C-alpha positions in Angstrom: 23.8 6.1 3.1 26.3 4.3 0.9 28.3 3.6 4.0 27.1 2.5 7.5 25.3 -0.5 8.7 23.8 -3.1 6.4 20.4 -1.8 7.2 21.5 1.8 6.3 23.0 0.6 3.0 19.7 -1.3 2.2 17.7 1.8 2.8 20.1 3.9 0.7 19.8 1.4 -2.1 16.0 1.5 -2.1 16.0 5.3 -2.1 18.5 5.2 -5.0 16.1 3.0 -7.0 17.3 -0.4 -6.1 15.3 -3.5 -5.2 12.9 -3.2 -2.3 12.8 -7.0 -1.6 15.3 -7.3 1.2 14.3 -4.2 3.0 10.6 -5.0 2.7 11.2 -8.6 3.8 13.1 -7.5 6.9 10.0 -5.5 8.0 7.3 -8.0 7.1 9.5 -10.9 8.5 9.5 -9.0 11.8 5.7 -8.7 11.8 5.0 -5.4 10.1 1.8 -5.4 8.0 2.5 -6.3 4.4 0.2 -3.7 2.8 1.8 -0.8 4.8 5.3 -2.1 4.1 4.6 -2.2 0.3 3.3 1.4 0.5 6.4 2.4 2.3 8.7 0.7 -0.2 6.9 2.5 -3.0 7.2 5.9 -1.2 10.9 5.4 -0.6 11.5 4.5 -4.2 9.5 7.6 -5.3 11.4 9.8 -2.9 14.7 8.9 -4.6 13.4 9.7 -8.0 11.4 12.7 -7.0 13.0 14.4 -3.9 10.2 16.9 -3.3 8.5 18.0 -0.1 5.4 16.1 -1.2 7.4 12.9 -1.8 9.1 13.3 1.6 5.7 13.8 3.3 4.3 10.7 1.6 7.3 8.6 2.7 7.0 9.9 6.3 3.2 9.1 6.3 3.9 5.6 4.9 6.6 5.1 7.6 4.2 6.2 10.3 1.6 3.7 8.9 4.1 0.9 9.3 5.0 2.0 12.8 1.3 2.4 13.9 0.2 -0.8 12.2 2.9 -3.1 13.6 2.1 -5.4 16.5 3.7 -5.3 19.9 5.8 -8.4 18.9 7.4 -6.2 16.1 8.5 -3.7 18.8 9.8 -6.3 21.2 12.7 -7.0 18.7 12.5 -4.4 16.0 14.6 -4.9 12.9 17.5 -2.5 12.4 15.9 -1.5 9.1 13.0 0.4 10.8 15.6 2.7 12.6 17.6 3.0 9.4 14.5 4.2 7.5 13.7 6.7 10.3 17.2 8.0 10.2 17.2 8.4 6.4 13.9 10.2 6.5 15.1 12.5 9.2 18.4 13.2 7.4 16.5 14.1 4.2 14.1 16.3 6.1 17.0 18.1 7.7 18.8 18.4 4.3 21.8 16.3 5.2 
């Protein structure tokens, strides 16, 4: 995830232990619920430092909570970061 779109690089940085501010702000700024976004940022950071099946499951559950908790307005114009997070989680799950 070090190459690719800005959203993909931002997700890669968070998983690598970088700041969660920009990525989290992109989600909350688009209308995602702040509490669920904070939990997702924590889970992504943990996944990078502890790449275990349990950490991956926690990150997927946190992602799903953001998806399910976001209003329709979020989905009318979703930020690129939500797809980048999905892609990163899928790649990790598939061992890429």
